[in-house]
OpenMM code with the backbone's topology and positions (N, CA, C; nanometers):
from openmm import Vec3, app, unit

residues = "MET LYS LYS LYS ASN LEU LEU GLU GLU CYS VAL ARG ALA SER LEU GLU GLN TYR VAL ASP ASP LEU GLY ASP ALA ASP PRO SER GLY MET TYR GLU MET VAL ILE SER CYS VAL GLU ARG ALA THR LEU ALA PHE ALA LEU GLU ARG ALA ASP HIS ASN GLN SER ARG ALA ALA ASP PHE LEU GLY ILE THR ARG ASN THR LEU ARG LYS LYS LEU LEU ALA TYR LYS LEU LEU PRO THR ASP".split()
positions = [
    Vec3(-3.3719, 11.7905, -0.7966),
    Vec3(-3.3326, 11.7416, -0.6651),
    Vec3(-3.1857, 11.7011, -0.6689),
    Vec3(-3.1093, 11.7477, -0.5726),
    Vec3(-2.9661, 11.7185, -0.5661),
    Vec3(-2.9442, 11.5798, -0.5054),
    Vec3(-2.8625, 11.4987, -0.5747),
    Vec3(-2.8321, 11.3640, -0.5262),
    Vec3(-2.7288, 11.3733, -0.4141),
    Vec3(-2.7524, 11.3005, -0.3067),
    Vec3(-2.6609, 11.3017, -0.1925),
    Vec3(-2.5428, 11.2107, -0.2198),
    Vec3(-2.4295, 11.2490, -0.1668),
    Vec3(-2.3090, 11.1684, -0.1769),
    Vec3(-2.3066, 11.0742, -0.0567),
    Vec3(-2.3396, 10.9469, -0.0805),
    Vec3(-2.3503, 10.8510, 0.0289),
    Vec3(-2.2173, 10.8266, 0.0982),
    Vec3(-2.1106, 10.8248, 0.0214),
    Vec3(-1.9793, 10.8038, 0.0813),
    Vec3(-1.9459, 10.9185, 0.1772),
    Vec3(-1.9714, 11.0398, 0.1334),
    Vec3(-1.9463, 11.1558, 0.2184),
    Vec3(-2.0314, 11.1496, 0.3448),
    Vec3(-2.1556, 11.1071, 0.3304),
    Vec3(-2.2434, 11.0942, 0.4472),
    Vec3(-2.1911, 10.9887, 0.5446),
    Vec3(-2.1398, 10.8776, 0.4928),
    Vec3(-2.0843, 10.7729, 0.5783),
    Vec3(-1.9614, 10.8220, 0.6539),
    Vec3(-1.8757, 10.8949, 0.5842),
    Vec3(-1.7559, 10.9488, 0.6482),
    Vec3(-1.7961, 11.0468, 0.7577),
    Vec3(-1.8891, 11.1332, 0.7271),
    Vec3(-1.9338, 11.2313, 0.8267),
    Vec3(-1.9942, 11.1628, 0.9494),
    Vec3(-2.0785, 11.0623, 0.9274),
    Vec3(-2.1395, 10.9900, 1.0395),
    Vec3(-2.0324, 10.9208, 1.1234),
    Vec3(-1.9311, 10.8646, 1.0572),
    Vec3(-1.8216, 10.8000, 1.1300),
    Vec3(-1.7424, 10.9011, 1.2120),
    Vec3(-1.7192, 11.0177, 1.1551),
    Vec3(-1.6475, 11.1228, 1.2276),
    Vec3(-1.7273, 11.1714, 1.3480),
    Vec3(-1.8562, 11.1866, 1.3287),
    Vec3(-1.9408, 11.2293, 1.4410),
    Vec3(-1.9358, 11.1251, 1.5530),
    Vec3(-1.9420, 10.9973, 1.5172),
    Vec3(-1.9349, 10.8906, 1.6170),
    Vec3(-1.7990, 10.8906, 1.6863),
    Vec3(-1.6929, 10.9108, 1.6089),
    Vec3(-1.5573, 10.9151, 1.6639),
    Vec3(-1.5450, 11.0258, 1.7679),
    Vec3(-1.5919, 11.1452, 1.7329),
    Vec3(-1.5828, 11.2592, 1.8248),
    Vec3(-1.6719, 11.2353, 1.9474),
    Vec3(-1.7901, 11.1796, 1.9266),
    Vec3(-1.8776, 11.1475, 2.0396),
    Vec3(-1.8108, 11.0482, 2.1343),
    Vec3(-1.7414, 10.9499, 2.0774),
    Vec3(-1.6737, 10.8481, 2.1586),
    Vec3(-1.5586, 10.9064, 2.2398),
    Vec3(-1.5041, 11.0190, 2.1950),
    Vec3(-1.3959, 11.0834, 2.2691),
    Vec3(-1.4450, 11.1481, 2.3978),
    Vec3(-1.5734, 11.1734, 2.4054),
    Vec3(-1.6291, 11.2384, 2.5237),
    Vec3(-1.5815, 11.3814, 2.5347),
    Vec3(-1.5208, 11.4140, 2.6469),
    Vec3(-1.4751, 11.5517, 2.6711),
    Vec3(-1.3402, 11.5824, 2.6055),
    Vec3(-1.2722, 11.4812, 2.5579),
    Vec3(-1.1407, 11.5027, 2.4959),
    Vec3(-1.1570, 11.5642, 2.3573),
    Vec3(-1.0662, 11.6542, 2.3239),
    Vec3(-1.0671, 11.7147, 2.1905),
    Vec3(-0.9965, 11.6214, 2.0926),
    Vec3(-1.0497, 11.6110, 1.9705),
    Vec3(-0.9815, 11.5277, 1.8708),
    Vec3(-0.8478, 11.5902, 1.8320),
    Vec3(-0.7544, 11.5052, 1.7932),
    Vec3(-0.6224, 11.5523, 1.7522),
    Vec3(-0.5746, 11.4676, 1.6356),
    Vec3(-0.5221, 11.5317, 1.5336),
    Vec3(-0.4689, 11.4585, 1.4185),
    Vec3(-0.5751, 11.3903, 1.3349),
    Vec3(-0.6959, 11.4441, 1.3378),
    Vec3(-0.8069, 11.3807, 1.2654),
    Vec3(-0.7846, 11.3752, 1.1155),
    Vec3(-0.7318, 11.4797, 1.0585),
    Vec3(-0.7144, 11.4834, 0.9129),
    Vec3(-0.6269, 11.3675, 0.8664),
    Vec3(-0.5105, 11.3537, 0.9259),
    Vec3(-0.4185, 11.2465, 0.8867),
    Vec3(-0.4805, 11.1088, 0.9117),
    Vec3(-0.5508, 11.0938, 1.0228),
    Vec3(-0.6153, 10.9674, 1.0548),
    Vec3(-0.7184, 10.9296, 0.9476),
    Vec3(-0.8014, 11.0258, 0.9110),
    Vec3(-0.9060, 10.9992, 0.8113),
    Vec3(-0.8441, 10.9676, 0.6754),
    Vec3(-0.7488, 11.0483, 0.6331),
    Vec3(-0.6866, 11.0274, 0.5031),
    Vec3(-0.6207, 10.8904, 0.4963),
    Vec3(-0.5463, 10.8526, 0.5989),
    Vec3(-0.4773, 10.7228, 0.5953),
    Vec3(-0.5757, 10.6070, 0.6016),
    Vec3(-0.6822, 10.6193, 0.6807),
    Vec3(-0.7825, 10.5118, 0.6876),
    Vec3(-0.8545, 10.4946, 0.5543),
    Vec3(-0.8952, 10.6062, 0.4960),
    Vec3(-0.9673, 10.5995, 0.3686),
    Vec3(-0.8745, 10.5512, 0.2572),
    Vec3(-0.7516, 10.6007, 0.2551),
    Vec3(-0.6584, 10.5600, 0.1503),
    Vec3(-0.6280, 10.4102, 0.1605),
    Vec3(-0.6002, 10.3628, 0.2802),
    Vec3(-0.5683, 10.2208, 0.2999),
    Vec3(-0.6854, 10.1331, 0.2561),
    Vec3(-0.8058, 10.1682, 0.2983),
    Vec3(-0.9240, 10.0904, 0.2616),
    Vec3(-0.9481, 10.0929, 0.1105),
    Vec3(-0.9265, 10.2074, 0.0481),
    Vec3(-0.9455, 10.2210, -0.0966),
    Vec3(-0.8446, 10.1367, -0.1735),
    Vec3(-0.7194, 10.1400, -0.1304),
    Vec3(-0.6158, 10.0601, -0.1954),
    Vec3(-0.6447, 9.9105, -0.1821),
    Vec3(-0.6805, 9.8683, -0.0626),
    Vec3(-0.7102, 9.7267, -0.0391),
    Vec3(-0.8296, 9.6825, -0.1222),
    Vec3(-0.9328, 9.7652, -0.1277),
    Vec3(-1.0523, 9.7334, -0.2056),
    Vec3(-1.0191, 9.7202, -0.3539),
    Vec3(-0.9458, 9.8168, -0.4079),
    Vec3(-0.9104, 9.8129, -0.5501),
    Vec3(-0.8262, 9.6905, -0.5820),
    Vec3(-0.7328, 9.6574, -0.4959),
    Vec3(-0.6467, 9.5415, -0.5171),
    Vec3(-0.7289, 9.4123, -0.5164),
    Vec3(-0.8221, 9.4022, -0.4226),
    Vec3(-0.9086, 9.2839, -0.4172),
    Vec3(-0.9959, 9.2750, -0.5410),
    Vec3(-1.0558, 9.3865, -0.5824),
    Vec3(-1.1438, 9.3878, -0.7006),
    Vec3(-1.0688, 9.3546, -0.8283),
    Vec3(-0.9390, 9.3829, -0.8292),
    Vec3(-0.8555, 9.3547, -0.9463),
    Vec3(-0.7885, 9.2176, -0.9349),
    Vec3(-0.8360, 9.1347, -0.8419),
    Vec3(-0.7772, 9.0021, -0.8197),
    Vec3(-0.6267, 9.0111, -0.7962),
    Vec3(-0.5845, 9.1129, -0.7246),
    Vec3(-0.4452, 9.1385, -0.6867),
    Vec3(-0.3542, 9.1684, -0.8055),
    Vec3(-0.4140, 9.2076, -0.9174),
    Vec3(-0.3375, 9.2525, -1.0332),
    Vec3(-0.3124, 9.4025, -1.0138),
    Vec3(-0.1863, 9.4363, -0.9873),
    Vec3(-0.1538, 9.5754, -0.9535),
    Vec3(-0.1776, 9.6723, -1.0687),
    Vec3(-0.1554, 9.6288, -1.1904),
    Vec3(-0.1796, 9.7181, -1.3047),
    Vec3(-0.3277, 9.7509, -1.3175),
    Vec3(-0.4125, 9.6516, -1.3019),
    Vec3(-0.5579, 9.6749, -1.3077),
    Vec3(-0.6033, 9.7618, -1.1912),
    Vec3(-0.5520, 9.7339, -1.0710),
    Vec3(-0.5894, 9.8129, -0.9542),
    Vec3(-0.5484, 9.9588, -0.9739),
    Vec3(-0.4298, 9.9807, -1.0279),
    Vec3(-0.3837, 10.1176, -1.0544),
    Vec3(-0.4764, 10.1867, -1.1536),
    Vec3(-0.5185, 10.1141, -1.2560),
    Vec3(-0.6136, 10.1705, -1.3531),
    Vec3(-0.7458, 10.2062, -1.2855),
    Vec3(-0.7962, 10.1170, -1.1994),
    Vec3(-0.9203, 10.1456, -1.1254),
    Vec3(-0.9083, 10.2776, -1.0497),
    Vec3(-0.7923, 10.2969, -0.9889),
    Vec3(-0.7706, 10.4131, -0.9021),
    Vec3(-0.7300, 10.5393, -0.9775),
    Vec3(-0.6861, 10.5226, -1.1019),
    Vec3(-0.6414, 10.6383, -1.1793),
    Vec3(-0.5037, 10.6867, -1.1394),
    Vec3(-0.4196, 10.5929, -1.0934),
    Vec3(-0.2819, 10.6260, -1.0563),
    Vec3(-0.1883, 10.5304, -1.1297),
    Vec3(-0.0604, 10.5613, -1.1288),
    Vec3(0.0350, 10.4725, -1.1956),
    Vec3(0.0599, 10.3493, -1.1091),
    Vec3(0.1086, 10.2445, -1.1723),
    Vec3(0.1394, 10.1218, -1.1001),
    Vec3(0.2504, 10.1473, -0.9976),
    Vec3(0.3479, 10.2300, -1.0349),
    Vec3(0.4563, 10.2616, -0.9411),
    Vec3(0.4039, 10.3338, -0.8170),
    Vec3(0.3132, 10.4274, -0.8358),
    Vec3(0.2534, 10.4977, -0.7225),
    Vec3(0.1745, 10.4001, -0.6362),
    Vec3(0.0975, 10.3138, -0.7014),
    Vec3(0.0216, 10.2131, -0.6269),
    Vec3(0.1147, 10.1257, -0.5448),
    Vec3(0.2200, 10.0771, -0.6075),
    Vec3(0.3134, 9.9883, -0.5376),
    Vec3(0.3763, 10.0584, -0.4157),
    Vec3(0.4136, 10.1843, -0.4334),
    Vec3(0.4716, 10.2613, -0.3227),
    Vec3(0.3724, 10.2718, -0.2065),
    Vec3(0.2461, 10.2978, -0.2390),
    Vec3(0.1442, 10.3095, -0.1358),
    Vec3(0.1148, 10.1741, -0.0710),
    Vec3(0.1131, 10.0673, -0.1505),
    Vec3(0.0897, 9.9333, -0.0955),
    Vec3(0.2001, 9.8955, 0.0023),
    Vec3(0.3229, 9.9291, -0.0327),
    Vec3(0.4353, 9.9033, 0.0577),
    Vec3(0.4225, 9.9847, 0.1856),
    Vec3(0.3856, 10.1117, 0.1728),
    Vec3(0.3738, 10.1991, 0.2896),
    Vec3(0.2650, 10.1491, 0.3854),
    Vec3(0.1571, 10.0951, 0.3313),
    Vec3(0.0474, 10.0454, 0.4137),
    Vec3(0.0587, 9.8963, 0.4461),
    Vec3(0.1711, 9.8368, 0.4027),
    Vec3(0.1960, 9.6935, 0.4269),
    Vec3(0.0824, 9.6076, 0.3742),
    Vec3(0.0400, 9.6373, 0.2514),
    Vec3(-0.0687, 9.5640, 0.1870),
    Vec3(-0.0201, 9.4613, 0.0862),
    Vec3(0.1117, 9.4481, 0.0731),
    Vec3(0.1658, 9.3468, -0.0165),
    Vec3(0.1938, 9.2189, 0.0612),
    Vec3(0.1696, 9.1035, -0.0010),
    Vec3(0.1962, 8.9784, 0.0700),
    Vec3(0.3446, 8.9641, 0.1014),
    Vec3(0.3739, 8.9071, 0.2150),
    Vec3(0.5136, 8.8836, 0.2527),
    Vec3(0.5532, 8.7434, 0.2096),
    Vec3(0.6752, 8.7323, 0.1623),
    Vec3(0.7249, 8.6020, 0.1147),
    Vec3(0.7852, 8.5231, 0.2269),
] * unit.nanometer
topology = app.Topology()
chain = topology.addChain("A")
for resn in residues:
    res = topology.addResidue(resn, chain)
    for name in ("N", "CA", "C"):
        topology.addAtom(name, app.Element.getBySymbol(name[0]), res)
């Protein structure tokens, strides 16, 4: 028996709801919207799970700390002083 990917199912259900909510309007820019929403949520989650330790969060994600920092800045996920 093949195991279902629950995350993929959640994304698909969310997309179906999004398109249904549009009614007669055609979706536009969905790919970029989905990628940015998922990426932002993933970065925030990893940072929280790592107690805001960027090196640990980068390890969780399998990316370098510099890449993580660049993405955190782009998504405005770093605390402001």
